[in-house]
N, C-alpha and C positions, 0 to 999 in steps of 0.2 A: 427544476432539476431535469437532467437529461433522462433518456429512456433506460439507461443502464440501472441494474439492480445493485443495491448496497449489500452484497453478500457478506456474511459475518467473517468469512475467511479471506483475507486480503494478502496476497503474496507480492512482495517487492523483489525484483530481480537483482541478482549479483552474480555475474558470470564467473566470478572467482570463488564462489562458495562451494560448488560441488567437489567433494574429495577426489572424485574420479577425473576431474578436469573437463568433463563432458557436460557443458551447460545446456545445450539443446536437449540432450537426453534426459537430464535431470528435470528440466522444465516440462518435457513431454510426460515424464512419469508423474510429476506433481499434478498436472492437468488430468491425467488418467486416474489419479487418486481423488479427484473431486474438487480441485481448485477451479473457481469460476470467476475470480476477480483478481486481475494482475496489474501491477504497476511496472512498466518497462522503465528502468532507471538508466544505468550505464552511461551517465552523462559526461564521464571523463573521456569517452571515445571521440575521435574526430567525426565530423558530421556524416561523411560518406560511410564510415564503418558503422556508425550508430544506425544509419538508415538501413544498411544491409542486414544487420543483426535484428533491427526492429521489424523488418519485413518477415523474417523467419519467426520471430516471437508472435507477431500478429497473425500469421498463417496458422500456427499451432493453436493459438487461443481461439481463433475462429472455428477451427475443426472441432474443438471441444465445447463450443458455445459459451466461451468465457468472455467477460467484458474486459477491455483493455484500456488502461490509462497510460499516458506518456509523461514522464517527469519533466516539468519546466519548459516545454516547447509546444505551444498550440499548433504551430505550422507543421511540425513533425507529426503531431497527433493526427492532423488532417491528412497528411501524406500517407500515413499508415492505416487510415480508416478507423482510428481508435475511437472509443466511446467518450474519452475525456482527457483531462490533463491533471497532473498533481503538482501544485506549486508550493513555494516556501520562501524564506528569506533568501535573497540573492537571485530570485527569478522575477519575471514580470508579475505585477500584483493581480490579485483576484479582481479588483475593481476595474483595472485596465483591460483584462481579458473579457469581462462582461460588457464593458463599454464598447468593445469592438464587435459586439453582437454574438459572442461565442455561446452556443446553446448546449454544448456537451456538459458532461459531468465535471465538476471541479473539486478536487481534494486539496487539502492544505496541511503542511507539516507545522504543527504548533508545539510549543514547549510550556505553555501556560494557558489557563482558562481565559485570561483577558485577550491573549493573542488569538486564541480560537474564536472567541466571540467577535473580534474584529473581522476575522476572515468570513464568518457567517454573515455579518452585516454587509459585507461587500459582495456577497453572492456565492460563497462556497457551499457545496452540498454536504460535505463531511470534512472532518479533520482527523489526522493522526496526532496523538498526544504522547510525547516521549521525553526521556526514557522512563518507563515504569519500573523496570527491573535492571539490575546490572547487566551490561552488555559490552562486548568487544567491538560491536559494529560502529563504524564511523558515520553511519547513516542516522543515528539517533543520539547525538551528543547533547549535552546540557546537564543541569543538576538532576540527580536521581529523585524521582517522585515517590516511589513506593505506592502501595495500594490506597492508603488513607488520603494522601495528597492527591493522587490521581482522581479519586472520587470527588474530592472537594473542587478540583479544577474542572472536572467534567461538568459539574453542576453550574459553574460559572459560564462555561462554553455556550450552553443553550442550543445545542444541535447534536447530530450524530457524531460520536467520537469513537475512534479505533485506538486501542491500546497498542503501543509500539515500544520495543526495546526490551530484549531479554525474554520475550514471550514464547512459551512452548506449551506442550500438551499438559504439563503439570500445573501451570498457573493460569492458563487461558480461561478456565471456568470462573476463577475468582474475578477476573476482569469483567466478565459478563455480569456476574452477581453484583458488582459495584456500579453497574450502569452502562458499560461500554456497548456500543452497537455491534462491535466485532473486534477482532485482533488482527494486527498486521505483523507478518513474520517474514524473515529472510532465511537465516541459517537453520532454524528448526525444521525447515522442509528442504530447501535446496542444499543444505549442508549435511543432510542425513544420508546414510548409506542406501536407504530405500525411500526416496521421496514420495512415492505413491503410498506406501504404508504410513509414512509420517503425516501426509495430508489427510488420509482417512482417520487416523488417530485424533488429530486436532479437531476435525469436523465432528467426530463422535463425542469428543470432550465438550464441544460447544453445544451439543444437543440440537444441532440444526441439520 
């Protein structure tokens, strides 16, 4: 595993989430509120725009001592000086990235315990398992798990699992109680009117 820490609060970026329309400001507030583990997504952007925005995200993360992962692109992760990559279906495989000698942190988006276990066998350091709760996010599609199925699939996974999909301050503690290493959130923080307050509330609920 890379040197980055698996903080229990994992923020996934969505530049369209902030109601104010100010994504950099919302991200800065979230970091000020205690977010220390960030996945830079925005993979729908053309490369140059993604690189430009990624540099700003990386700079802000660095200023706050937060670890940064980049979705789906090890080369961009290296260009941004990120701590790792987050992969999934439709991206380069975990095994291919490790075979190239990549030493950074690797996360993987899974929708079942078997898929998660396969990612771990290929060299992933952690997975997100989703969707746990109902969500409008296009980032956590698939059959709804619910807490009972999430716990069963988590045990099959055999490694650190983050709960993703509809997770917020109200249900985050239950995910930890069922065995999750942490929770991955988007709208619950970036979509809040006060992202700093939202981040502090989730961290307090996780008791970390």
